[in-house]
TITOR-183325 format. One record per atom (N, C-alpha, C, CB): atom name; x, z, y; residue number from 1; residue in three letters. Coordinates in Angstrom, 3 decimals. Glycine has a CB too. Layout:
% TITOR-183325
+------+----------+----------+----------+-----+------+
: atom :       xx :       zz :       yy : seq : type :
+------+----------+----------+----------+-----+------+
:   CA :        X :        Z :        Y : NUM :  ALA :
...
+------+----------+----------+----------+-----+------+
//
This chain:
% TITOR-183325
+------+----------+----------+----------+-----+------+
: atom :       xx :       zz :       yy : seq : type :
+------+----------+----------+----------+-----+------+
:    N :   15.460 :  -10.156 :  -11.543 :   1 :  MET :
:   CA :   14.451 :   -9.497 :  -12.378 :   1 :  MET :
:    C :   13.740 :   -8.544 :  -11.647 :   1 :  MET :
:   CB :   15.008 :   -8.862 :  -13.535 :   1 :  MET :
:    N :   12.318 :   -8.552 :  -11.819 :   2 :  SER :
:   CA :   11.476 :   -7.816 :  -11.110 :   2 :  SER :
:    C :   11.376 :   -6.267 :  -11.543 :   2 :  SER :
:   CB :   10.227 :   -8.490 :  -11.190 :   2 :  SER :
:    N :   10.955 :   -5.486 :  -10.711 :   3 :  ARG :
:   CA :   10.920 :   -4.035 :  -11.009 :   3 :  ARG :
:    C :   10.234 :   -3.709 :  -12.336 :   3 :  ARG :
:   CB :   10.205 :   -3.294 :   -9.888 :   3 :  ARG :
:    N :    8.991 :   -4.304 :  -12.464 :   4 :  ALA :
:   CA :    8.160 :   -4.221 :  -13.615 :   4 :  ALA :
:    C :    8.878 :   -4.606 :  -14.922 :   4 :  ALA :
:   CB :    6.979 :   -5.081 :  -13.410 :   4 :  ALA :
:    N :    9.569 :   -5.669 :  -14.802 :   5 :  GLN :
:   CA :   10.286 :   -6.115 :  -16.003 :   5 :  GLN :
:    C :   11.482 :   -5.130 :  -16.398 :   5 :  GLN :
:   CB :   10.839 :   -7.573 :  -15.748 :   5 :  GLN :
:    N :   12.056 :   -4.512 :  -15.414 :   6 :  ARG :
:   CA :   13.083 :   -3.516 :  -15.632 :   6 :  ARG :
:    C :   12.425 :   -2.312 :  -16.240 :   6 :  ARG :
:   CB :   13.822 :   -3.155 :  -14.326 :   6 :  ARG :
:    N :   11.231 :   -1.879 :  -15.803 :   7 :  LEU :
:   CA :   10.524 :   -0.719 :  -16.271 :   7 :  LEU :
:    C :   10.230 :   -0.939 :  -17.678 :   7 :  LEU :
:   CB :    9.271 :   -0.440 :  -15.487 :   7 :  LEU :
:    N :    9.816 :   -2.225 :  -18.086 :   8 :  ALA :
:   CA :    9.425 :   -2.420 :  -19.462 :   8 :  ALA :
:    C :   10.607 :   -2.461 :  -20.477 :   8 :  ALA :
:   CB :    8.647 :   -3.686 :  -19.551 :   8 :  ALA :
:    N :   11.798 :   -2.498 :  -20.009 :   9 :  MET :
:   CA :   13.059 :   -2.504 :  -20.752 :   9 :  MET :
:    C :   13.422 :   -1.138 :  -21.127 :   9 :  MET :
:   CB :   14.172 :   -3.127 :  -19.967 :   9 :  MET :
:    N :   12.889 :   -0.132 :  -20.548 :  10 :  VAL :
:   CA :   13.288 :    1.273 :  -20.821 :  10 :  VAL :
:    C :   12.572 :    1.612 :  -22.245 :  10 :  VAL :
:   CB :   12.789 :    2.333 :  -19.540 :  10 :  VAL :
:    N :   13.470 :    2.167 :  -23.129 :  11 :  GLU :
:   CA :   13.049 :    2.451 :  -24.552 :  11 :  GLU :
:    C :   12.904 :    4.030 :  -24.610 :  11 :  GLU :
:   CB :   14.188 :    1.865 :  -25.692 :  11 :  GLU :
:    N :   12.068 :    4.554 :  -25.431 :  12 :  PRO :
:   CA :   11.938 :    5.964 :  -25.613 :  12 :  PRO :
:    C :   13.288 :    6.441 :  -26.199 :  12 :  PRO :
:   CB :   10.703 :    6.319 :  -26.545 :  12 :  PRO :
:    N :   13.531 :    7.564 :  -25.827 :  13 :  PRO :
:   CA :   14.961 :    8.193 :  -26.296 :  13 :  PRO :
:    C :   15.043 :    8.434 :  -27.723 :  13 :  PRO :
:   CB :   15.271 :    9.586 :  -25.621 :  13 :  PRO :
:    N :   16.210 :    8.058 :  -28.316 :  14 :  SER :
:   CA :   16.390 :    8.273 :  -29.740 :  14 :  SER :
:    C :   17.848 :    8.413 :  -29.946 :  14 :  SER :
:   CB :   15.793 :    7.131 :  -30.606 :  14 :  SER :
:    N :   18.319 :    8.849 :  -31.097 :  15 :  PRO :
:   CA :   19.724 :    8.952 :  -31.296 :  15 :  PRO :
:    C :   20.589 :    7.525 :  -31.112 :  15 :  PRO :
:   CB :   19.900 :    9.531 :  -32.729 :  15 :  PRO :
:    N :   19.875 :    6.387 :  -31.255 :  16 :  ALA :
:   CA :   20.563 :    5.093 :  -31.180 :  16 :  ALA :
:    C :   20.518 :    4.714 :  -29.651 :  16 :  ALA :
:   CB :   19.842 :    3.948 :  -32.149 :  16 :  ALA :
:    N :   19.633 :    5.171 :  -28.773 :  17 :  THR :
:   CA :   19.545 :    4.615 :  -27.506 :  17 :  THR :
:    C :   20.045 :    5.650 :  -26.446 :  17 :  THR :
:   CB :   18.116 :    4.163 :  -27.251 :  17 :  THR :
:    N :   20.589 :    5.232 :  -25.415 :  18 :  PRO :
:   CA :   21.031 :    6.190 :  -24.337 :  18 :  PRO :
:    C :   19.825 :    6.989 :  -23.876 :  18 :  PRO :
:   CB :   21.688 :    5.426 :  -23.094 :  18 :  PRO :
:    N :   20.151 :    8.064 :  -23.116 :  19 :  SER :
:   CA :   19.118 :    8.869 :  -22.555 :  19 :  SER :
:    C :   18.271 :    8.201 :  -21.524 :  19 :  SER :
:   CB :   19.690 :   10.032 :  -21.995 :  19 :  SER :
:    N :   17.120 :    8.580 :  -21.068 :  20 :  LEU :
:   CA :   16.320 :    8.011 :  -20.140 :  20 :  LEU :
:    C :   16.969 :    7.960 :  -18.778 :  20 :  LEU :
:   CB :   15.090 :    8.700 :  -20.112 :  20 :  LEU :
:    N :   17.802 :    9.066 :  -18.504 :  21 :  ARG :
:   CA :   18.455 :    9.067 :  -17.304 :  21 :  ARG :
:    C :   19.574 :    7.881 :  -17.217 :  21 :  ARG :
:   CB :   19.052 :   10.459 :  -17.121 :  21 :  ARG :
:    N :   20.250 :    7.729 :  -18.332 :  22 :  ARG :
:   CA :   21.230 :    6.717 :  -18.369 :  22 :  ARG :
:    C :   20.631 :    5.359 :  -18.221 :  22 :  ARG :
:   CB :   21.993 :    6.806 :  -19.597 :  22 :  ARG :
:    N :   19.580 :    5.069 :  -19.002 :  23 :  GLN :
:   CA :   18.864 :    3.719 :  -18.926 :  23 :  GLN :
:    C :   18.387 :    3.510 :  -17.501 :  23 :  GLN :
:   CB :   17.604 :    3.640 :  -19.942 :  23 :  GLN :
:    N :   17.896 :    4.419 :  -16.912 :  24 :  CYS :
:   CA :   17.284 :    4.241 :  -15.571 :  24 :  CYS :
:    C :   18.474 :    3.929 :  -14.598 :  24 :  CYS :
:   CB :   16.437 :    5.586 :  -15.100 :  24 :  CYS :
:    N :   19.579 :    4.663 :  -14.845 :  25 :  GLN :
:   CA :   20.707 :    4.408 :  -14.038 :  25 :  GLN :
:    C :   21.356 :    2.880 :  -14.195 :  25 :  GLN :
:   CB :   21.738 :    5.498 :  -14.403 :  25 :  GLN :
:    N :   21.347 :    2.614 :  -15.451 :  26 :  LEU :
:   CA :   21.806 :    1.135 :  -15.806 :  26 :  LEU :
:    C :   20.897 :    0.212 :  -15.167 :  26 :  LEU :
:   CB :   21.816 :    0.811 :  -17.384 :  26 :  LEU :
:    N :   19.636 :    0.330 :  -15.212 :  27 :  LEU :
:   CA :   18.699 :   -0.656 :  -14.695 :  27 :  LEU :
:    C :   18.426 :   -0.647 :  -13.239 :  27 :  LEU :
:   CB :   17.477 :   -0.509 :  -15.350 :  27 :  LEU :
:    N :   18.956 :    0.419 :  -12.622 :  28 :  GLY :
:   CA :   18.656 :    0.511 :  -11.221 :  28 :  GLY :
:    C :   17.340 :    0.918 :  -10.761 :  28 :  GLY :
:   CB :   18.889 :   -0.652 :  -10.675 :  28 :  GLY :
:    N :   16.672 :    1.704 :  -11.417 :  29 :  ILE :
:   CA :   15.367 :    2.221 :  -11.179 :  29 :  ILE :
:    C :   15.368 :    3.689 :  -11.126 :  29 :  ILE :
:   CB :   14.438 :    1.761 :  -12.188 :  29 :  ILE :
:    N :   14.326 :    4.321 :  -10.493 :  30 :  SER :
:   CA :   14.301 :    5.683 :  -10.374 :  30 :  SER :
:    C :   13.473 :    6.344 :  -11.589 :  30 :  SER :
:   CB :   13.724 :    6.024 :   -9.003 :  30 :  SER :
:    N :   13.865 :    7.491 :  -11.959 :  31 :  ARG :
:   CA :   13.263 :    8.082 :  -13.133 :  31 :  ARG :
:    C :   11.832 :    8.360 :  -12.786 :  31 :  ARG :
:   CB :   14.005 :    9.368 :  -13.593 :  31 :  ARG :
:    N :   11.560 :    8.731 :  -11.625 :  32 :  SER :
:   CA :   10.143 :    9.052 :  -11.269 :  32 :  SER :
:    C :    9.168 :    7.949 :  -11.451 :  32 :  SER :
:   CB :   10.059 :    9.477 :   -9.874 :  32 :  SER :
:    N :    9.784 :    6.764 :  -11.383 :  33 :  SER :
:   CA :    8.894 :    5.548 :  -11.618 :  33 :  SER :
:    C :    8.356 :    5.328 :  -13.001 :  33 :  SER :
:   CB :    9.630 :    4.332 :  -11.270 :  33 :  SER :
:    N :    9.184 :    5.976 :  -14.033 :  34 :  LEU :
:   CA :    8.747 :    6.001 :  -15.352 :  34 :  LEU :
:    C :    7.420 :    6.794 :  -15.494 :  34 :  LEU :
:   CB :    9.823 :    6.569 :  -16.208 :  34 :  LEU :
:    N :    7.315 :    7.795 :  -14.761 :  35 :  TYR :
:   CA :    6.174 :    8.767 :  -15.043 :  35 :  TYR :
:    C :    5.060 :    8.519 :  -14.108 :  35 :  TYR :
:   CB :    6.618 :   10.259 :  -14.911 :  35 :  TYR :
:    N :    5.141 :    7.687 :  -13.139 :  36 :  TYR :
:   CA :    4.103 :    7.407 :  -12.199 :  36 :  TYR :
:    C :    3.057 :    6.699 :  -12.867 :  36 :  TYR :
:   CB :    4.576 :    6.655 :  -11.045 :  36 :  TYR :
:    N :    1.768 :    7.229 :  -12.632 :  37 :  GLN :
:   CA :    0.486 :    6.525 :  -13.074 :  37 :  GLN :
:    C :   -0.351 :    6.272 :  -11.880 :  37 :  GLN :
:   CB :   -0.344 :    7.369 :  -14.125 :  37 :  GLN :
:    N :   -0.594 :    5.081 :  -11.537 :  38 :  ARG :
:   CA :   -1.503 :    4.629 :  -10.486 :  38 :  ARG :
:    C :   -2.857 :    5.266 :  -10.722 :  38 :  ARG :
:   CB :   -1.615 :    3.073 :  -10.456 :  38 :  ARG :
:    N :   -3.320 :    5.815 :   -9.501 :  39 :  ARG :
:   CA :   -4.685 :    6.426 :   -9.702 :  39 :  ARG :
:    C :   -5.720 :    5.333 :   -9.305 :  39 :  ARG :
:   CB :   -4.886 :    7.801 :   -8.794 :  39 :  ARG :
:    N :   -6.935 :    5.460 :   -9.818 :  40 :  GLU :
:   CA :   -7.890 :    4.535 :   -9.575 :  40 :  GLU :
:    C :   -8.495 :    4.770 :   -8.124 :  40 :  GLU :
:   CB :   -8.920 :    4.604 :  -10.679 :  40 :  GLU :
:    N :   -9.007 :    3.826 :   -7.456 :  41 :  LEU :
:   CA :   -9.619 :    3.845 :   -6.224 :  41 :  LEU :
:    C :  -10.818 :    4.744 :   -6.173 :  41 :  LEU :
:   CB :   -9.964 :    2.528 :   -5.860 :  41 :  LEU :
:    N :  -11.059 :    5.544 :   -5.279 :  42 :  LEU :
:   CA :  -12.294 :    6.455 :   -5.177 :  42 :  LEU :
:    C :  -13.365 :    5.563 :   -4.679 :  42 :  LEU :
:   CB :  -12.100 :    7.750 :   -4.175 :  42 :  LEU :
:    N :  -14.646 :    5.920 :   -5.043 :  43 :  PRO :
:   CA :  -15.840 :    5.153 :   -4.505 :  43 :  PRO :
:    C :  -15.822 :    5.330 :   -2.999 :  43 :  PRO :
:   CB :  -17.256 :    5.676 :   -5.129 :  43 :  PRO :
:    N :  -15.371 :    6.420 :   -2.391 :  44 :  GLU :
:   CA :  -15.448 :    6.479 :   -0.923 :  44 :  GLU :
:    C :  -14.464 :    5.512 :   -0.331 :  44 :  GLU :
:   CB :  -15.176 :    7.904 :   -0.400 :  44 :  GLU :
:    N :  -13.292 :    5.330 :   -0.998 :  45 :  ASP :
:   CA :  -12.388 :    4.337 :   -0.411 :  45 :  ASP :
:    C :  -12.921 :    3.017 :   -0.512 :  45 :  ASP :
:   CB :  -11.078 :    4.357 :   -1.027 :  45 :  ASP :
:    N :  -13.517 :    2.608 :   -1.702 :  46 :  LEU :
:   CA :  -14.192 :    1.334 :   -1.834 :  46 :  LEU :
:    C :  -15.177 :    0.972 :   -0.636 :  46 :  LEU :
:   CB :  -14.959 :    1.352 :   -3.144 :  46 :  LEU :
:    N :  -16.079 :    2.090 :   -0.407 :  47 :  ALA :
:   CA :  -17.032 :    1.954 :    0.621 :  47 :  ALA :
:    C :  -16.417 :    1.668 :    2.011 :  47 :  ALA :
:   CB :  -17.845 :    3.170 :    0.661 :  47 :  ALA :
:    N :  -15.286 :    2.499 :    2.264 :  48 :  LEU :
:   CA :  -14.626 :    2.271 :    3.545 :  48 :  LEU :
:    C :  -13.963 :    0.990 :    3.643 :  48 :  LEU :
:   CB :  -13.666 :    3.291 :    3.815 :  48 :  LEU :
:    N :  -13.364 :    0.625 :    2.439 :  49 :  MET :
:   CA :  -12.746 :   -0.823 :    2.548 :  49 :  MET :
:    C :  -13.690 :   -1.886 :    2.831 :  49 :  MET :
:   CB :  -12.055 :   -1.233 :    1.277 :  49 :  MET :
:    N :  -14.878 :   -1.728 :    2.262 :  50 :  ARG :
:   CA :  -16.018 :   -2.712 :    2.568 :  50 :  ARG :
:    C :  -16.287 :   -2.725 :    4.144 :  50 :  ARG :
:   CB :  -17.422 :   -2.265 :    1.744 :  50 :  ARG :
:    N :  -16.486 :   -1.560 :    4.555 :  51 :  LEU :
:   CA :  -16.825 :   -1.483 :    6.123 :  51 :  LEU :
:    C :  -15.632 :   -2.053 :    6.940 :  51 :  LEU :
:   CB :  -17.104 :    0.119 :    6.632 :  51 :  LEU :
:    N :  -14.423 :   -1.633 :    6.607 :  52 :  ILE :
:   CA :  -13.139 :   -2.292 :    7.330 :  52 :  ILE :
:    C :  -13.235 :   -3.656 :    7.181 :  52 :  ILE :
:   CB :  -11.728 :   -1.858 :    6.764 :  52 :  ILE :
:    N :  -13.512 :   -4.300 :    6.077 :  53 :  ASP :
:   CA :  -13.405 :   -5.811 :    5.965 :  53 :  ASP :
:    C :  -14.567 :   -6.361 :    6.716 :  53 :  ASP :
:   CB :  -13.412 :   -6.342 :    4.439 :  53 :  ASP :
:    N :  -15.695 :   -5.826 :    6.758 :  54 :  GLU :
:   CA :  -16.830 :   -6.366 :    7.625 :  54 :  GLU :
:    C :  -16.427 :   -6.396 :    8.989 :  54 :  GLU :
:   CB :  -18.107 :   -5.550 :    7.528 :  54 :  GLU :
:    N :  -15.874 :   -5.235 :    9.551 :  55 :  GLN :
:   CA :  -15.567 :   -5.212 :   10.913 :  55 :  GLN :
:    C :  -14.361 :   -6.044 :   11.277 :  55 :  GLN :
:   CB :  -15.380 :   -3.857 :   11.326 :  55 :  GLN :
:    N :  -13.406 :   -6.244 :   10.306 :  56 :  TYR :
:   CA :  -12.327 :   -7.084 :   10.550 :  56 :  TYR :
:    C :  -12.645 :   -8.451 :   10.699 :  56 :  TYR :
:   CB :  -11.420 :   -6.961 :    9.594 :  56 :  TYR :
:    N :  -13.584 :   -8.877 :    9.872 :  57 :  LEU :
:   CA :  -14.057 :  -10.390 :   10.075 :  57 :  LEU :
:    C :  -14.758 :  -10.559 :   11.354 :  57 :  LEU :
:   CB :  -15.053 :  -10.888 :    8.928 :  57 :  LEU :
:    N :  -15.364 :   -9.514 :   11.844 :  58 :  ARG :
:   CA :  -15.988 :   -9.736 :   13.294 :  58 :  ARG :
:    C :  -14.975 :   -9.651 :   14.319 :  58 :  ARG :
:   CB :  -17.093 :   -8.680 :   13.663 :  58 :  ARG :
:    N :  -14.013 :   -8.655 :   14.185 :  59 :  THR :
:   CA :  -13.045 :   -8.450 :   15.323 :  59 :  THR :
:    C :  -11.687 :   -8.291 :   14.692 :  59 :  THR :
:   CB :  -13.411 :   -7.164 :   16.239 :  59 :  THR :
:    N :  -10.895 :   -9.303 :   14.394 :  60 :  PRO :
:   CA :   -9.674 :   -9.240 :   13.731 :  60 :  PRO :
:    C :   -8.486 :   -8.654 :   14.712 :  60 :  PRO :
:   CB :   -9.361 :  -10.678 :   13.198 :  60 :  PRO :
:    N :   -8.920 :   -8.284 :   15.883 :  61 :  ILE :
:   CA :   -7.945 :   -7.764 :   16.792 :  61 :  ILE :
:    C :   -7.913 :   -6.224 :   16.717 :  61 :  ILE :
:   CB :   -8.246 :   -8.243 :   18.214 :  61 :  ILE :
:    N :   -8.790 :   -5.641 :   15.947 :  62 :  TYR :
:   CA :   -8.790 :   -4.168 :   15.683 :  62 :  TYR :
:    C :   -7.595 :   -3.762 :   14.880 :  62 :  TYR :
:   CB :  -10.062 :   -3.735 :   14.941 :  62 :  TYR :
:    N :   -6.847 :   -2.880 :   15.475 :  63 :  ASP :
:   CA :   -5.773 :   -2.293 :   14.632 :  63 :  ASP :
:    C :   -6.251 :   -1.070 :   13.971 :  63 :  ASP :
:   CB :   -4.529 :   -1.972 :   15.440 :  63 :  ASP :
:    N :   -5.432 :   -0.274 :   13.202 :  64 :  SER :
:   CA :   -5.870 :    0.819 :   12.489 :  64 :  SER :
:    C :   -6.424 :    1.948 :   13.262 :  64 :  SER :
:   CB :   -4.858 :    1.258 :   11.732 :  64 :  SER :
:    N :   -5.916 :    2.121 :   14.565 :  65 :  ARG :
:   CA :   -6.399 :    3.168 :   15.413 :  65 :  ARG :
:    C :   -7.814 :    2.808 :   15.879 :  65 :  ARG :
:   CB :   -5.447 :    3.388 :   16.608 :  65 :  ARG :
:    N :   -8.080 :    1.582 :   16.337 :  66 :  ARG :
:   CA :   -9.290 :    1.222 :   16.703 :  66 :  ARG :
:    C :  -10.339 :    1.250 :   15.638 :  66 :  ARG :
:   CB :   -9.191 :    0.027 :   17.246 :  66 :  ARG :
:    N :   -9.897 :    0.755 :   14.449 :  67 :  MET :
:   CA :  -10.756 :    0.814 :   13.198 :  67 :  MET :
:    C :  -11.118 :    2.229 :   12.838 :  67 :  MET :
:   CB :  -10.028 :    0.167 :   11.986 :  67 :  MET :
:    N :  -10.283 :    3.178 :   13.049 :  68 :  THR :
:   CA :  -10.524 :    4.587 :   12.810 :  68 :  THR :
:    C :  -11.661 :    4.980 :   13.633 :  68 :  THR :
:   CB :   -9.315 :    5.448 :   13.109 :  68 :  THR :
:    N :  -11.587 :    4.646 :   15.030 :  69 :  VAL :
:   CA :  -12.656 :    5.029 :   15.931 :  69 :  VAL :
:    C :  -13.946 :    4.417 :   15.539 :  69 :  VAL :
:   CB :  -12.331 :    4.657 :   17.324 :  69 :  VAL :
:    N :  -13.899 :    3.157 :   15.185 :  70 :  HIS :
:   CA :  -15.141 :    2.425 :   14.718 :  70 :  HIS :
:    C :  -15.882 :    3.046 :   13.675 :  70 :  HIS :
:   CB :  -14.832 :    1.121 :   14.253 :  70 :  HIS :
:    N :  -14.915 :    3.569 :   12.518 :  71 :  LEU :
:   CA :  -15.611 :    4.179 :   11.339 :  71 :  LEU :
:    C :  -16.146 :    5.589 :   11.671 :  71 :  LEU :
:   CB :  -14.630 :    4.265 :   10.109 :  71 :  LEU :
:    N :  -15.343 :    6.232 :   12.628 :  72 :  ASN :
:   CA :  -15.890 :    7.612 :   13.047 :  72 :  ASN :
:    C :  -17.330 :    7.544 :   13.794 :  72 :  ASN :
:   CB :  -14.806 :    8.319 :   14.060 :  72 :  ASN :
:    N :  -17.367 :    6.428 :   14.512 :  73 :  ARG :
:   CA :  -18.623 :    6.358 :   15.289 :  73 :  ARG :
:    C :  -19.720 :    5.916 :   14.402 :  73 :  ARG :
:   CB :  -18.506 :    5.411 :   16.489 :  73 :  ARG :
:    N :  -19.408 :    5.286 :   13.151 :  74 :  LEU :
:   CA :  -20.507 :    4.934 :   12.225 :  74 :  LEU :
:    C :  -20.857 :    6.261 :   11.366 :  74 :  LEU :
:   CB :  -20.051 :    3.656 :   11.243 :  74 :  LEU :
:    N :  -20.119 :    7.327 :   11.596 :  75 :  GLY :
:   CA :  -20.422 :    8.503 :   10.938 :  75 :  GLY :
:    C :  -19.600 :    8.934 :    9.721 :  75 :  GLY :
:   CB :  -21.707 :    8.409 :   10.583 :  75 :  GLY :
:    N :  -18.524 :    8.165 :    9.432 :  76 :  HIS :
:   CA :  -17.502 :    8.495 :    8.373 :  76 :  HIS :
:    C :  -16.408 :    9.164 :    9.012 :  76 :  HIS :
:   CB :  -16.976 :    7.265 :    7.615 :  76 :  HIS :
:    N :  -16.259 :   10.437 :    8.443 :  77 :  ARG :
:   CA :  -15.111 :   11.281 :    8.868 :  77 :  ARG :
:    C :  -13.820 :   10.690 :    8.249 :  77 :  ARG :
:   CB :  -15.315 :   12.814 :    8.413 :  77 :  ARG :
:    N :  -13.020 :   10.042 :    8.969 :  78 :  VAL :
:   CA :  -11.854 :    9.377 :    8.448 :  78 :  VAL :
:    C :  -10.596 :    9.909 :    9.167 :  78 :  VAL :
:   CB :  -11.988 :    7.842 :    8.612 :  78 :  VAL :
:    N :   -9.696 :   10.214 :    8.353 :  79 :  ASN :
:   CA :   -8.279 :   10.599 :    8.923 :  79 :  ASN :
:    C :   -7.539 :    9.381 :    9.513 :  79 :  ASN :
:   CB :   -7.338 :   11.235 :    7.755 :  79 :  ASN :
:    N :   -6.785 :    9.609 :   10.568 :  80 :  ARG :
:   CA :   -6.097 :    8.457 :   11.152 :  80 :  ARG :
:    C :   -5.023 :    7.827 :   10.328 :  80 :  ARG :
:   CB :   -5.519 :    8.840 :   12.398 :  80 :  ARG :
:    N :   -4.586 :    8.533 :    9.181 :  81 :  LYS :
:   CA :   -3.681 :    8.011 :    8.292 :  81 :  LYS :
:    C :   -4.228 :    7.201 :    7.083 :  81 :  LYS :
:   CB :   -2.923 :    9.074 :    7.847 :  81 :  LYS :
:    N :   -5.568 :    7.510 :    6.958 :  82 :  ARG :
:   CA :   -6.179 :    6.887 :    5.763 :  82 :  ARG :
:    C :   -6.468 :    5.441 :    5.918 :  82 :  ARG :
:   CB :   -7.433 :    7.573 :    5.409 :  82 :  ARG :
:    N :   -6.965 :    5.140 :    7.224 :  83 :  VAL :
:   CA :   -7.222 :    3.722 :    7.503 :  83 :  VAL :
:    C :   -6.033 :    2.781 :    7.456 :  83 :  VAL :
:   CB :   -7.818 :    3.612 :    8.810 :  83 :  VAL :
:    N :   -4.899 :    3.073 :    8.016 :  84 :  PRO :
:   CA :   -3.827 :    2.230 :    7.808 :  84 :  PRO :
:    C :   -3.425 :    1.995 :    6.436 :  84 :  PRO :
:   CB :   -2.790 :    2.686 :    8.483 :  84 :  PRO :
:    N :   -3.468 :    3.092 :    5.560 :  85 :  ARG :
:   CA :   -3.280 :    2.829 :    4.055 :  85 :  ARG :
:    C :   -4.122 :    1.909 :    3.487 :  85 :  ARG :
:   CB :   -3.437 :    3.977 :    3.279 :  85 :  ARG :
:    N :   -5.419 :    2.099 :    3.798 :  86 :  LEU :
:   CA :   -6.420 :    1.186 :    3.225 :  86 :  LEU :
:    C :   -6.266 :   -0.216 :    3.659 :  86 :  LEU :
:   CB :   -7.770 :    1.628 :    3.565 :  86 :  LEU :
:    N :   -5.922 :   -0.398 :    5.018 :  87 :  MET :
:   CA :   -5.740 :   -1.795 :    5.644 :  87 :  MET :
:    C :   -4.609 :   -2.400 :    4.909 :  87 :  MET :
:   CB :   -5.430 :   -1.772 :    7.253 :  87 :  MET :
:    N :   -3.435 :   -1.567 :    4.731 :  88 :  ARG :
:   CA :   -2.290 :   -2.189 :    4.009 :  88 :  ARG :
:    C :   -2.550 :   -2.594 :    2.606 :  88 :  ARG :
:   CB :   -1.160 :   -1.276 :    3.992 :  88 :  ARG :
:    N :   -3.439 :   -1.864 :    1.932 :  89 :  GLN :
:   CA :   -3.796 :   -2.213 :    0.497 :  89 :  GLN :
:    C :   -4.577 :   -3.498 :    0.489 :  89 :  GLN :
:   CB :   -4.648 :   -1.066 :   -0.206 :  89 :  GLN :
:    N :   -5.332 :   -3.626 :    1.565 :  90 :  MET :
:   CA :   -6.157 :   -4.880 :    1.638 :  90 :  MET :
:    C :   -5.445 :   -6.130 :    2.147 :  90 :  MET :
:   CB :   -7.329 :   -4.642 :    2.526 :  90 :  MET :
:    N :   -4.255 :   -5.782 :    2.802 :  91 :  GLY :
:   CA :   -3.366 :   -6.935 :    3.282 :  91 :  GLY :
:    C :   -3.875 :   -7.398 :    4.727 :  91 :  GLY :
:   CB :   -3.427 :   -8.230 :    2.193 :  91 :  GLY :
:    N :   -4.451 :   -6.374 :    5.460 :  92 :  LEU :
:   CA :   -4.965 :   -6.719 :    6.752 :  92 :  LEU :
:    C :   -4.073 :   -6.117 :    7.832 :  92 :  LEU :
:   CB :   -6.410 :   -6.244 :    6.900 :  92 :  LEU :
:    N :   -3.938 :   -6.890 :    8.992 :  93 :  HIS :
:   CA :   -3.220 :   -6.266 :   10.152 :  93 :  HIS :
:    C :   -3.857 :   -7.014 :   11.332 :  93 :  HIS :
:   CB :   -1.534 :   -6.430 :   10.092 :  93 :  HIS :
:    N :   -3.774 :   -6.347 :   12.500 :  94 :  ALA :
:   CA :   -4.430 :   -6.769 :   13.640 :  94 :  ALA :
:    C :   -3.724 :   -8.133 :   14.059 :  94 :  ALA :
:   CB :   -4.380 :   -5.643 :   14.756 :  94 :  ALA :
:    N :   -4.610 :   -9.021 :   14.692 :  95 :  VAL :
:   CA :   -3.994 :  -10.292 :   15.093 :  95 :  VAL :
:    C :   -4.077 :  -10.324 :   16.653 :  95 :  VAL :
:   CB :   -4.747 :  -11.576 :   14.404 :  95 :  VAL :
:    N :   -2.916 :  -10.196 :   17.146 :  96 :  TYR :
:   CA :   -2.706 :  -10.235 :   18.615 :  96 :  TYR :
:    C :   -1.259 :  -10.551 :   18.876 :  96 :  TYR :
:   CB :   -3.104 :   -8.879 :   19.301 :  96 :  TYR :
:    N :   -1.061 :  -11.073 :   20.123 :  97 :  PRO :
:   CA :    0.379 :  -11.489 :   20.423 :  97 :  PRO :
:    C :    1.310 :  -10.301 :   20.283 :  97 :  PRO :
:   CB :    0.520 :  -12.087 :   21.893 :  97 :  PRO :
:    N :    2.438 :  -10.491 :   19.606 :  98 :  ARG :
:   CA :    3.458 :   -9.365 :   19.604 :  98 :  ARG :
:    C :    4.236 :   -9.396 :   20.807 :  98 :  ARG :
:   CB :    4.405 :   -9.425 :   18.425 :  98 :  ARG :
:    N :    5.003 :   -8.385 :   21.074 :  99 :  PRO :
:   CA :    5.818 :   -8.258 :   22.234 :  99 :  PRO :
:    C :    6.908 :   -9.397 :   22.241 :  99 :  PRO :
:   CB :    6.462 :   -6.837 :   22.267 :  99 :  PRO :
:    N :    7.261 :   -9.811 :   23.405 : 100 :  ARG :
:   CA :    8.220 :  -10.714 :   23.690 : 100 :  ARG :
:    C :    8.019 :  -12.152 :   23.167 : 100 :  ARG :
:   CB :    9.387 :  -10.191 :   23.225 : 100 :  ARG :
:    N :    6.671 :  -12.489 :   23.152 : 101 :  THR :
:   CA :    6.376 :  -13.907 :   22.641 : 101 :  THR :
:    C :    6.595 :  -14.997 :   23.683 : 101 :  THR :
:   CB :    4.904 :  -14.008 :   22.155 : 101 :  THR :
:    N :    6.790 :  -14.559 :   24.790 : 102 :  SER :
:   CA :    6.928 :  -15.617 :   25.882 : 102 :  SER :
:    C :    8.380 :  -16.128 :   26.041 : 102 :  SER :
:   CB :    6.450 :  -15.031 :   27.271 : 102 :  SER :
:    N :    9.366 :  -15.324 :   25.403 : 103 :  LEU :
:   CA :   10.746 :  -15.812 :   25.350 : 103 :  LEU :
:    C :   10.958 :  -16.936 :   24.563 : 103 :  LEU :
:   CB :   11.604 :  -14.856 :   24.901 : 103 :  LEU :
:    N :   11.634 :  -17.974 :   24.949 : 104 :  PRO :
:   CA :   11.972 :  -19.140 :   24.167 : 104 :  PRO :
:    C :   12.883 :  -18.774 :   22.874 : 104 :  PRO :
:   CB :   12.716 :  -20.161 :   25.113 : 104 :  PRO :
:    N :   12.801 :  -19.577 :   21.960 : 105 :  GLY :
:   CA :   13.643 :  -19.349 :   20.736 : 105 :  GLY :
:    C :   14.988 :  -19.734 :   21.058 : 105 :  GLY :
:   CB :   13.164 :  -20.128 :   19.499 : 105 :  GLY :
:    N :   15.943 :  -19.398 :   20.185 : 106 :  LYS :
:   CA :   17.416 :  -19.841 :   20.398 : 106 :  LYS :
:    C :   17.523 :  -21.186 :   19.842 : 106 :  LYS :
:   CB :   18.505 :  -18.875 :   19.692 : 106 :  LYS :
+------+----------+----------+----------+-----+------+
//
């Protein structure tokens, strides 16, 4: 059963139902996930994501560090932690040989 389905099973507290704490414990989810509300993407993030996507299509070998340098050169003041977060949200990662690729498989 997915996490979203388990979250949907939690009922508001009443005398007939167990407490929220107990329901979460039984379903194996954290109580903080009940109260979490996803925030909308900021317009600045969307603009950065567009720039990241354009550069990624040109050079898929750019990792988050190199992409940060690229965005800073374009004049966008970007934190080094923001770019990996945006790339993760977009499902992008650098395309290059990973370590130990020349070793034969078992």
